[in-house]
N, C-alpha and C positions, 0 to 999 in steps of 0.2 A: 694802748698797746694792743696789737692785733692778737686774736686768739689763735689756737692751734686747731687744725681741721683733722678729725679722726674718723677714718672710714670703718664701718662696722665689721668688715670681714665676712667670713662664712657664718651665717647665723646659726647653723647647726653645730658649730664648734664652740670653743670657750671664749671667743671674742666678746660677745655681748656681756658675759658675766665679769670678765676682767676689766672691762670698761666701767661697769657699775661699781665694782670694788675700788677702782682707782678714784672715781668721783667721791666715794665715801671717805677715802683717805686724804682728800684735798686739804683739809685744814691741818690735820696732824702732821702731814708731810710737807705742807707749804707748796702744793703742786700749782703750776701755772694753769691759766684758764684755757679750756678747750671746749669744743662742741662736737657732736657726733653726727655724721651723715648716716642716717639709719631710719628704721621704722619705729616710731614711738610706741605702737601697739605691741610689737615684739619685745622691745626693751622693758615695757611695763609688765608684760607677761613673764619674762625671765626674772625680773625682780620679785614678783609674787611667788614664783616657783621656788626661789632661793631664800625667801623671807628677808629680802633686802629693802630697807626703807630708803628708796631713791625716788623722790618726786621729780617729774619730768616737765619740761616746758618746750613747746615748739618755738624755735627761734631761728632767725636768719643769722649769718655771721656777725652782722653789725650789732645785733642785740645780745649776742651770746655772752659777752663779758659781763654785762650788767646782771644777767640772770644767774651766772655760774655759782655764786656763793650760796644761793638758796635752792636752786634746782639744776638738774643736768640738762643743758640745752641740747635739743635735737633738731637738726634741719631735716625735715621729712623727705624721703625719697618718693619719686613718682611710682616706682615699682614696689609693691608690698612684698614682705618677706614672710615665709611660712616658718612657724616656730616649732621645730621638731628636733630637739637636742640629740646629738649622737647619730643622726640619720641625714646625711647630706642629700639635698634635693636639687635637681636641675632647674626646677621652677624658680629657685632663688638666684640663678646666675645673673639675670638682668639687673636686679637690685644690687648685687655685689659689685658688678662692673660700674653701675651708675655711681655708687658711693665713692669708688676710687677716682673716677673721672671728675666728679664734682669737687672732691677735695683738692685735686690738682688745679682745676679751674679757679676755685676760690683763692688758692695760694698765688697762682700766676696773675690773678686780677687784683692782688693786694687786699683781699678781704680776709685772708688768713696768713699767718706767719710761716707755717710749715705744714707738711703732710705727715700724719702718723697713720699707719695701716695696721689693722688687726689681721690675724692670719686668714688666708684663704686656702681652699683645696682646689687643685687643678682639674680633677676628673669631672665634677659637675659643670665646670665652665667649658671644658672640652666638649662634653656631651651636648651643650647648648650652642656650640659653634664658635667658641672663643679660639682665636687662631694664634695666640701668643704663648710661648713656652711657660711663662709665669708672670708674677707681679712685676719684677724688675723690667722685663722686656716691654710690658705694657706701659709702664711709666716712661720708658724711653720713647715709645711711640707717641704718647700724649705730649711729651716735651717737644718733639719734632713738629707735631701738628700746630702747636702754639707759636713756636719760634721760627719754623721753616728751616731749621738747621738740625742735622743729624746729631743725636746725643749718644754718648758711650757710657752707659751705666756701669759702675764698678761697685761690687759688694765689699763692704767693710763690716767686720764684727768688732764692736767697740765695747770693751769691759773696763772696769775700774783699774785694772792692772796691765791690760794688754789690748792692743789693737792689731787685727790681722786682716789681710786683703788677699783673697785667692785670685791668682792670675787667670787660671781656667776654673770654671765654676761647676756646672752640672754636666761634667764630661765623665764617661766611663774611664776608669783608670788606664785601660789598655789604649785609649785614644789620646791620652794627655801628651805623650811625647810628640805626636804629629801635630797636635793642636797648638802646642807651645812654640811661639816664634819670637825672634828678637824684637820685632815691632810690637807684638802684644805685650811683652814685658815692659818695654819702654813706655808705651801709651798708658798702661795701667799705673806705672810708677809716676808719670807726669800728673795724671789726674789725682792720685793719692797725695802727692806733694802739694799740689795747688789747693785742694780742699783742706788739708791739714793747716795750711797757712791762712786761708781766707775764712774758714768756718770753725776750725778748732782753735784758732788763735796762736798757732805755733810758728814763730817767725822763721825758723830755719829747721824744717823737719828732717829727721834722721830716719832713713829707710834701710832696714836690714833685709837683704834679699836672700831667701832660702835657696838651696840647691834642690834639684829634682831627685837625684840619686843618692844612695848612701854615701856618706863622707863627701858630699858635693862632687861626686864622680871620681874622686881619687885620681885627678889628673888624666881622666879618660879611661882608667882601668875598669870603672864601674858604670860606664855609659858616657857618651860624649856631649850630651845636651848642656851640661853645666859649663863645659869648656867652649862649646861652639855656638851656643845660643844665649845663655844667661850672662856669662862673663862679658861678651861684647856689648850686650845691652847695658850693663852696669857702667862700662867705660864710656859709652855714649851719653848716659845720664850724667855722669861726673863731668864730662866736657861741657854740658849745659849748665853746670853749677848746682846740680841736685846732689845732696849728700846721701848717696846710695852706696852701699858696700856689700860685698859677698862675692860669689855665692858661698853661703855658710852651710855647714852640716845642720840639718834641721833638728837632729836629736840633741843638740847643745844650745839651741836658740832661745828656749822658753823658760829656763829656770830663773829664779828671782834676780840673780846678779846679772845675767845676760840681758834681761828685760830693761835694766837701767840704761843700756847703751843705745836705745833707739826709741822712736816715737810710734812706729808701725812696722810690722813685719809683712813683707810680700811673700806669699807662699805659692807654690806652683800648682797645687790642686786642692780640691774642696776640703778633704779631711785633714790635710796638712795644716790648713788654716783654722778649721772649726774645732778640731779636737782640743788643742791647747787652750783656746779662749773659753770654750764651754766647760772644760775641766776646772779651770781656775775660778770661774765665776758664772756658773750656768744661769742663775736666777737674775743676775744684774747685767748681763750682756745684751747689747742692742744691735740689731741689724741696721746699718746706715747705707743708703745708696749714694755714692759719690758720682760726680760727673753730670749731674742734672742741673737745670737752671732753677730748681727749687730744692728745698731741704725735705728729705724723706727719712723717717725712722720707723722701725717696727720691732716688736718683740722677736727674740731669737728662736722662738719655738713655733710649732705648727698649730693646727686646729684642735688637736687633742680630742677627737670625737669620742674616744672611749671614756672620758671623764666629764664631757659636757653636760651641763644641767644637774650635776651631782653636788655642787657646792664645795668642791675640793680643789678647784683650780687656783693657782697662785697668780697674783697680779704683779709680781715683782718686776718682771721684764717689761711689761706694759708701762708701769710707773717709771722705770728707767728710760724707756723710749720717749715718754712725754717730757721728762726733765731734759734729756739730751736734745730733743727737738727745739725746746725753748732756748737752751744754751747756744746751739748752733745758729739759730735765727738771730739772737742778740749779737753774736760775734759777726754775723754777715750783714748787720744793719737792718734786720727784719723786725726790730722791736716796735716800730711805729707803723 
């Protein structure tokens, strides 16, 4: 069974320590095997700083599974990483980017089953010349480089009781109505439905589509986007055989009884999607990127520079990301 490839993220954040904590919990929680794309020296230093007994072993992906039960396998980066918790440094950008690209390459070359990414910070990367808005866009670029086909990455937040998909993601609220188009709603829903079938193992996914405006527009009285953009998209999806319904008033979509009626909720903007799923299960929710030719999961939180290196970070979301990556890989036939 192929191991999971885990990129180290920004080393000045909590990524290294939640990786170390996850490995320490491997037996108690029955975690699947993974290896880290990272700097062994930095991981060893962080373990010493936090008094964590984590022996390391430099290992390529092929040797990682055999090593995992006794030592944390680390595939060393060519670019070394500076260990300065709480203080992001531009000098680490090359290593952070290398870890992501190598994790993707290992997965696309069938040396690993899936990609798991620890959190990154954008500013140190931008300062070093990184030209992508964030993790997701870079992953889409890497996918296109390998396959020669454009990828449309779609964000999903997956928790134990709720999955949400924002149709627009990092858009200012004022720009959402002009960014939101019928084709964008349709394409996001198609990708979500396909990945729910092929990777989550849901044979007939049910997609609840949120409205943009209060009361889903109240027939045009509170905005026309629900009537003129979202409703036509739903009709087109239904004509394709996708079980999509709405637009629904967002304020009544997320209580326990409502959640029983769908497998994922498509939301029209960032906070409409992220607030409910993080409120219900902040520590267990996972960021999943749909629409890529490989599986990618990540914790649902950021780098948390303010607590890095203090030994108080929780690894729950990283552990959930590791578990979900294995589940999705197995569902998609990536177990071998």
